[in-house]
N, C-alpha and C positions, 0 to 999 in steps of 0.2 A: 591209689590202685596201681598205677603204672611204677610207683617208687619202689613197690615192694618187687616189681617183675625186674625191672632195673637192676636191683640191686645185685652184687657181684656172687655172694654168697647164693642169691636163691636164682643164678641164671643158669648152672649147671643142672637143678633140678627140673625149671620149667624145659630144658632143651632135653633134656631124657625124656619127659611125659610127652613130648610134643612128638619125638623120635619114634618112641613105642608107641603111641596110637597110628602113624601114620606107617609104621614100617612095613606093613602087610600090603601096602599101594602102593610104595615107592619103586622106580622113579614114576609110576604114570601118573597122569592128573587122577584127582577125585572124580567121580562123576556126584550128581546131586545125591544120591542117598547115601553113598559113602561118606560123603561129608558131614550127614546127619547122624550117621552113628558115631564116625571120629570126634564131633563136638561131643554128644552124649557120654561117651566112655571119656573123654578127655574132663568134661565136668565132673563125672562121678569119682573120679581119682584124684582131682584137685580137692573136690568138697571132702571125701574123706581124709585128707591130708590136712586139710583146714579146721576139721571139726576136731581131730587128735588136739587142737592148739587152744580149743575154747573149754571151759570149766561146764562140767554138767551143772543142769539148773535143776534147784533141790523141786519138790514135791510141790509146797506151799510158795507161793509168793505173791505180794503184795501189787496191786494194779499197774504201780510203774516200773516193777522189775518185770513185770509180763511184757509191757508196752516197749521197754527198752531190749527185751529179749527179741521180740519179734522185727526190732530195729538192726539188731545184730544180723539177724537171720535175714534180712534184705540187706543188709551192706555185704552179708556173705555172699548172697548169690550175686549179686552185681559186681563183686571180685571176681566170682568165679568166671561170668559171662565174658567181663573184661578180659579176664587173663588169657582165657579159652580163644577171644576172637584175634588178640594179638598175638599171639602164639599160631594161630591159625593162617594169618594176614601176614606174617613174616616167613613162614615156610613156603606159601604158595607164592608169596612175592621172590623168594632167593631162587625158586625153582624156575619160575618164569624168566628173573633175569640169567640163568646159567643157561636154559633154554634158547633166550635173544643170542647169548653170546656166540653158544654152539654154531648157529646157523649165520653170525655175522661174518662177512668177508671183505676182504682189503685189497685195492687194486692203487699201486702207485707209480708215478711216473717220474723218472729221473729226468734234471736238465737235458733238454734236448731230445725228451722221449715226446712219443705220443703213443695213446692205447685206445683200441675199440672194444667195448663189451656190449654184450646184449643180455640184460637182466632177467630174471624167471618167467616175469611176466610179458615179455617181448619188447620191452623199454630199450632203446638203443641209446648210449653214449659213447660220444667221443671224448676221452678223457686227453686234456692238452697239457705240456710239459709242468713239470716242479707241485705235480698236483695230488691230490689223495682224494679216494671217495669210498666212503663205508655203507657197505648195505645187504641186506637180507636173501638168502638163496629162499625164502617161502614167504607166504603172507604170514605178517604179524597182526594181530588183532583186524582191524577196520581199514590199515593203511600200509599203503607203499610206500618207507622213508629210506633216505638216504642222507650221508653227512658227508658235505663237501667242502675241502680246503684248497682253493685252486681255480682253476676254471675248467667246463666243459659245456658241449653242446649236449642238449639232450631232444629225443623225439618220443614221447611218452606215449607209450600203448593205451588206448582208450578202457577205460573201466570206471562208469561213474558211482560203484556201488564202493570202490576202493582208492579213495585220491591218492594222487602220487604227491610227498612233499620232499622237500630237499631242507635240512638244515646246513647253515653256513655261519657260524657264530650269532651274533643278533638277529640275522636274517631268517626268516622261514618263507619260501616258496611254495606254493600248492597249485597244484593243476589237476585235473582230470585225464584229458588224452590231447596233447598238443607239442610244439617244437619252439625250443627258445633257448638260448646261450646265459649260464650263469658264470660272472668272472668274479671270484671271492679269496683273493689270496689274504691269509690271515694277517700276514705281515704289511700290507697295503692298506691305506686308510678309506679306499672310495672302493665299493661293491657294485655291480652294476648286471640288471637282468635284463635282456632284451629280446622279444618276442615276436617271434619268424610267424606263427600260426597259432589259432586259438587263443585264449583267455587265462591270464596268470595272477594269482592273487599274491601280493608281496608283504610282507608284512615286518616291521620290528619290535622285537619283543625286549622286555626288559631283564633285569638280570635275574629274576626269579621265573622268566618264562612268562610273563604277562604281555599280552597284545597293546603296544602302545600307538600303532598307527599302520593303517595298511594303504594300497595304493592297489586299484584292479589295471591290468594291462590287458591290450589290444595289439595284433598285429602292428608293426613299425612304431610302437612305444616303448620305450625305456623306463627301469627305476633305478635311480641312483642313491646308495645308502654311504653317510659321510659318517666313518666311526667317531671322528675326533667332536664331530658337533651333535650327535645321537639323533642326525636328521634322516629323513626318506622323502624324495621327492621323485615325481615321474616327468618324464618330457617325450617329447615326437621324434622322431630318427628320420628324415628324409628317404634312405634307402637299408633295405637290410643284406643287401651282397655281401658287404664285409662279413657278417658274420654266416652266411653259407660257405664262403672261399675259406675262412679260417679252419673247414672240417679239413681240407687239402693242404694246409700249410701255408696259405696265401693269405699275408697278413697287409690290410688294407687300411688307411687313414686319410680323414678327410677334418686337416685343423686339429690333430691331436697333438698337444706338447709333445716335445721333443724327449723329455726324460720318460715319460710312460713308453713313447716306442722302444727308446734303447733297453726297459727294461722287460720288455716283450724279448728283444733279440737277445738279452742274457739268459733269458728261460729257455730259449730255443737254440743256440749255439754253445750254451756253458762257456761265454769267455767275458773276460773283465774288459766292459766299453766305458771309458769316464767321459764327462763332459765338462768343457770350461763353462764359465758364466756365461759367456754370450751365448753358444750355443744351445745353453740350456735354456733360454728365454724362445726360440724357436719354434712354431707349428710346423708341423708334417703333413703333408699332401702327398701321397703317392701308395704304390702298393708293391709289395715285396714277397718273392715266392723264397721259402725258408729252406726249397730242396737246394739253392744254389749256395756257392761257397761264401761264406761269412765275408772275405774282401769285398766281393763282388755287390751283397746286400747293402756294407758300410759304405763301399764308393757311392750307391744310389742315395743312400740317405745322405751324405755329404754334397752331392750335387744339388739334393732339394732345397737345403738348408743354405747353399752358399757357405759351406764351411769347408777344412780340409781333414782328413781323418790320417793321423800316424800310428803305426804298429810299433808298441814297447818290448821290452822284457817281460810285461806281466799282461800285457793285451794289446786295446786299442784306445787311442783318446782322440776326441773332436775338438779342432781347434777353430777358434771367430764362427760365425754365423750368421745369420739373416739380420740382426743389431748393427751389423756395420755398414748394410746396403743404405 
């Protein structure tokens, strides 16, 4: 049945018919009665077109031919119904996607930039450097959905009837009303979701968007997704102060690998920072105010790990470090 619809020589005919039936109502969505009238009209048109292709049945027929005619009629109506529903579905699906696209907004931060935005439902978002968030300026179906590539802190407005969902690659974060941080740079291997208040559900999806596993997080808990291993785990954190301070540009670390710290500095300062093997093995403990010049911040990091920092034509390089002690 759908082979006929999919054939290129028939596609223009079907498109023309569906356009004719729905043209009086476009671009507004059809209500239930209008949909029924459109389906009936389209069935009538299709039926007339198909009947012209079926030879007329003679008055006298054998029982076998009569049964065969009924089978042909049944098959005809099945084809008409399938074609009608297929075309209507495609029309409304295209209209729905166009409506979503029309109301989808995007906010991007460059390296060294931080931005704040309040969504239509009152949700507050602090977007960190080198990040992109896509969101709608109105409610779509029963969900409030955004797409995030990068890092952001969310204070989600409470609305039990309309869950708030964040899509980050294969990770989906769902809440009702709470505050939490999502770090999900697509170019990095590790994604993290850290909860400050409320309850958060983090799910790992397959390539076909099927749910593979999930964790439920409470305050002072963190979900960690490893992209290379396709694994989702959770753990407790001793404090959420670093998450709160980050909104004001204060970066706090408690035993964080130095390469991860340097990656943050690169995004906040838009500078090239290189590490020697020795300094790359260090762990960082300390707090850094990104409102200060990069020279001061890098000197603080060098002192924290027992390394020296040297400025070059391309940027900065750390030499030596904790492994020499």
